[in-house]
N, C-alpha and C positions, 0 to 999 in steps of 0.2 A: 505493499501501499503506501501510494508516495503520499507526503508529507503534508500536500495541499489535501488531500480526503480525509486528513485525520479528523474528527469530533471528539474535542478532548473537555473532560472537566474536570478543575481544578477542587480544590473541597479548600480553605483558606485562604486567605488574601491579605496576607503579613508578604514581606520581601521575597521569602521563598515561592510563594503562590504565584506574586504578580509577574519574579521575575521567570518564573515556569512561561505563565501565559505572554509573557512579552516575547521569549525567545519564539515560543510554536509559532505566534503571530508572523513573526519574522520572517518564517519559513513556511508560509502559507495557511497551514493550519489554523482551524476552526475551535478556540479556546475561551469557555468563559466562567469564572470566578464566582465562587458561591461562599461570600463572607456573610458574618453573623454581626459585625461593629462595623461597619460601615458608616464612617463619621465620627466615631462614637473613639472611645478611650487608643490611642496608638501608643501607648509606650513610654520608654524614656529616650535612651541615647543609644549609639553607635561609635566606636572607634574603627574608622575603615580603613585600611592598610593597603598598600599597593595590590595584592591579588585580587581586592574588594574592587577596585579602582577599576582594575582592568578586566573584569567580570561586569560592570556598567558600561565600560566604553563598547565593548560585544556587542551589548543589546541598544546601542544608541541614547544609554540614559545617563552619561558623565554628565553631560554640561546642565542637564536639570537638575539632578541630585549633588552636584559640586557645586552646584553654584548658591545652595543654601549652607553649605558642611562652612567650619572650621578649622584651617590650615594649622597642625604641629607640627612642629621645627624641633621639639626638645621633648625625651621623656626623662623623669629624674628618679631614681629606685633608689630608695633609703631603708639598707639592711638592718635588720635583726640586731641589735648591740645585747649582746650580756650584762646580765647584773654586775654593777661594778665597773666594768670595762668600758672606755673608750669607744663611742661608736663609730664603726668601721666608715669612710670612705662612703658621699654618697656617686653610686655610679648614673652616672649621664649619655643618654645614646644621639646621635641626629637622625631627625625623622624625614624621611624623604615618603611624599605620595600617601601622606598619614594624613587623616582628617578627623574631625572631631563633629558628629551632628545629631538630631533629634532621627528619631525612627521614623515619625510622622514625615519627616522629608525625603526620607527613603519612599515610604508607600507612595507620598504625592508624588515625587518625581517617575516613579517606574510608572505608575495609573494613568500617566496622562500621555504616554505612549501606547497605550493600548486602546482599539476599536472602541470606537461610540459603545455604548450599552453592554460593555465587555463584563465588567463586576456587577452580578446580582446581591442584592441584600437578603440572604436565607443563609440558615444553619444545616447542616445537617445531622438529621435527629435517626438513622436506622440505616443498619447496612446490611444487605443481604449476602451469604457467602455461597457458591458450590462448587465443590470439589479445589478448591485451592482459589479461584479466584470472586473477582466483585460482581455479584449479579445483577445489583440492581441499590440505588444509596434512596432514602429518601429525605425532603430536605421540606423545612417549613420558613416559608416567606416571614422574614420580620416587621411587625407595625402592621396596623389597623389597617385593612382586615389579612388576620391571621390567616395561611391558608398551609395545607402541604401539598406536595407533588411527587412526583418517582420519576428519576432517570434510569432507565436500563440499558438494554445491546440496540434499541430500536433507536434512541435518541445518541448515546455517546459512546463510542471507540475505546476508551482509555479514561479511566479515574485515576485523577493525581491527585495523593492526600498529603495537602502541606499545612495540616491543622495543630503544629505542636505537637509534641511531648506524649500530649494526653489524647493526641488522634484516634479518631473514632474507627478509622482504615483499618490501621494497624493491631486495635483490638478484639477485633473481628478475625485478622489475616492470623496474628500470632498471638491468640489468647495465652498463653502461659510467658509470655515477657513481662518482667515487672519493668511497669510503666516509671517507679520508683527509683531504678538503677541508674543514676545518671551518670558513676564515678565518683572518686570520693572528694575534689574538691568542687566544692557550692559556690555558687556570687549571689547574696543579697545584691540588689539594686536600687537605690533612689534617686529620684530629680527634685529639686529645688528650685525656685526662685531665688537669686539672690539678690545682693546689693553690686553698684558697679567696684568696688573696693575689692572683691572676693574674685570677678571676671577676671579682672585686671590684672590680677596679681599671677592669674592661671593662663594667659592670654598667651598661644603661642606651645602653650608645656602640657606634660602627662605627667602626672603627681602618683606615686606609689610608695606605702611605706609602709616594711613589715612592724608588726611589735607583738606583744606577747599581755594578757590580761593583768591587771593587778592581782586577780585575787587566787589564781591557780596556776600562774604564765604559762597556760597554751596559748599557742602562736594563733595569728592571724596574718593578714594584710588589708588595708585600705588605700583606697586611688580615689583620685577629683580630675573630673574632666568638667571643662567650662562648654557649650557645646553653641551658646550663642548670649547676646549681651547681658541675658537677664536669668538664664539658666545654666545649676550644674548639675552634675550627675555625680554620686557616689556609689559606693560597690565597699562591701564586705566579703571578703572571700575566705571562708575555712576549710578545714578537713572532718569531714563528716565523722571519722574512725575519732575523732579525738573529740570534738564536740557537738556530734550527735546529728541530728536535723532540726532543721528551722519550722516552728509550728506554720503549719497553714496561715489561720488565722492570722486577719492584721495585728488587731489589739494586743495578743499571745506573742505575735512573734516581735514586736514592739518592745515588750516585757524583758523576751530573750536575747535580744540585740544587747 
């Protein structure tokens, strides 16, 4: 089958799903993206490295996305200092083709390259499988009036699930997969509005510090990244075998941090 003959349903309209649809459309295929949170929260920020820039270039989306990005020239890594010892020197790195930007900037830039009507506001609510293959997907339109519809083999040649770690398609195709298993190092990310002093101090820099909890000396890492004139991303990285996993509820998670 030629690419131009393909009818593809992409479940999930984040950067991965939109990039997939854009790539398919550039090859001539028919691709529709189904995303529940169209116009809603777009998450926090990204650190875009040279390989990400190259991927955007190949999709013809680099100018649209990077026009909203903040160029980073330097990274500063502050290593962990043992108690009673002088702090080791800060490691500094020159960065090439590295940018800080909001996730919304990536989503908006990718979506602008798609054909009109590509993104449909709907969420996948059920998946039917037969002999290890997806047979159909039931979707629910978001908003009023809410209605369900089914996509099957008569409508779609290929389903692509780009709906994150809790992917409804992955749960059906691989039910034994532990969706909580994401490696030892986890990252909690928060975005805040900041005053001009902090964003100016972060201008062109990515900062990361390694430290130990004053209570029990368990090590973590904390980073700061300015994504625009008023927004800063902070992230906390930790080893789950040492610290355990973070609670899912926001209130409990704040107390845990």
